[in-house]
N, C-alpha and C positions, 0 to 999 in steps of 0.2 A: 512445398516450400513455406517456411515460416512467414507469417504476416508482418512480424516485427523483428527488427535487427537492432542491436545495440549501436548507438552512434553518439557523437559528441553533443548532439541536440538533446540527448537524455541526461547528460552529465550535469550534476549540480554542484560540482567542486566541493564535495564532502565525501571523501573516500569511503567511509563506512557505509554511507547510503548508496553511493554509486556502485560499489561492489555487490551489495544486496540487490539492487535494481538490475544489474547485469545478469546475476544468477536467475532472477525472475524471468527476464527476457529469454534466457537459454532454456529454462524449464518449460515456458510457454511454447517455445519452438518445438521442444521434444513432444509435447502433447499434440501439437498440430501435425507433426510428422508421424505419430505413432500409428501402427496398424491396429486393427480391432483388438487383438490379444494383448497388446501393450498399452492401450489407451487408458484403461482404468488405473493401472499402477502408475502411469505417468501423471494422471490427474491427482492421485493421492500424493505423489511427490510434490506437485505444484502447491497443493493445499498445505502440506506440512511446511514447506518453505514460506508460504504466504502467512501462515499463523505466526511463525517466528519473526518474519519481516515486519508485519504490522505490530506485533507485540513489542518489538524493539523501538519502532517509531513512537508508539503510544507511551512507552516508558520515558523516552527522551522528552516528549511533550509534557508529561507529568513533572519531570525533573526541572523543567524550565518555565513553568507557569501557565500551562494550559489547563482548563477545566476538563474534568473527565468526560463531559458531554459535548465537547467541541465538535464542530462539523467534520473535521478531518478524522477524528477517532470514530465518529458515527459512521462515516463512509467506510472505514475499515471493517467495522462490525457487519454492515449491510453486505459488503462484497464477500466477506468470509461466509456468511450465512448462505448467500447465493451459490458460491462455489461448492459448499457442502451439499446443496440440493441437487447438484449434478450426480451425486452418488446414489440418489434415491431411485427406486425402480430397478428394472432388469431388462436385459435383451437389447435389441437394436434401437429401441426408442431412447434408452439411456445413453448409448453411444452417440446417437445423433444429437441429443441434448448437450452432451459434453463438447462435441465438436462445434456446435453453435455457440456455446458459452465461451469457448476458447477464441473463436473468431471475434466475438464482441469484446473480449477482455483486452485485446491488443490496443484498440483505439482508446478504450477507457484508461488503460495504464498510461499512455502517452499524455493524455489530458491531466490525469491525476499527478503524474510526476512533474509536469511543466507548470502546474498551478499550486496545488496544495503542498507537494513535497518541496518545490522550489521555495515557497514561502517558509516552510519549516526549516530548510537548510539555511536560509538567510537569517531567520530568528536564532538558530543554534549558533551561527557564527557571531551574531551581534551580542550574545551573552557570554561568548567565549566557552561554549560547551564542548567538552572532549568526550566523544562517544565511547572511546575505549575505557576511560576511567569513570565516566559519569559525573565528572566535576565541572562546575561552572566557575570560570576564572573571573567573570565580571558580575558578581551577584547584584551589584547596584543597578545593572541593566535589566534585571528581571522585571516583568510587569508587576505593577502594584496590585492589580486585580487579575484573577485567572482569566485567560483568554478563552472565549467561548466559540470563536470562529476558527478558521483554518490557519490563521496567521497573517493573512493579507487583509487590508482595509475593506475590500469589497465583498467579503464572504461572511454571511451570517446564517447560522443554522436556524431553520424554523423550529419553534417550540415543539410542534407535533413530531418532527423528525427526531429530535432529541429524546422525546418521551417514548417513541416507538422502538428505539434502538436498544 
């Protein structure tokens, strides 16, 4: 049984983001329920989705005033690197690693969606960003300086985390 299920608690009132997040939850569930023969292909599908998912969010951040090294984007890079590490090696150890990574990914995703992505969704709405067209309806609301944090006032990326990513 999947660890994570889509619910209103994960909805951020930004349809483009919510649809992508719902797909992520579905693909993670497929990984968790996959038999040994289907596990690696399901993991590949989750990684491919996550690359596109994070790439889209990172593009939205760049379009609306986030610095390329902001902590939200850094977290995306770190998580993708970690997901790809699940494909290293071979045999039962690799399958066990993927299963453990999937188990840990569910709570990480909830925290990420309810903090960093929620802040991003709020920011996108505040500048009138249209994810479909990439246009900003309220350019006067864009930040004067690039944002280096996740979009909330309490998030600051340590310099060493930005440099390492």
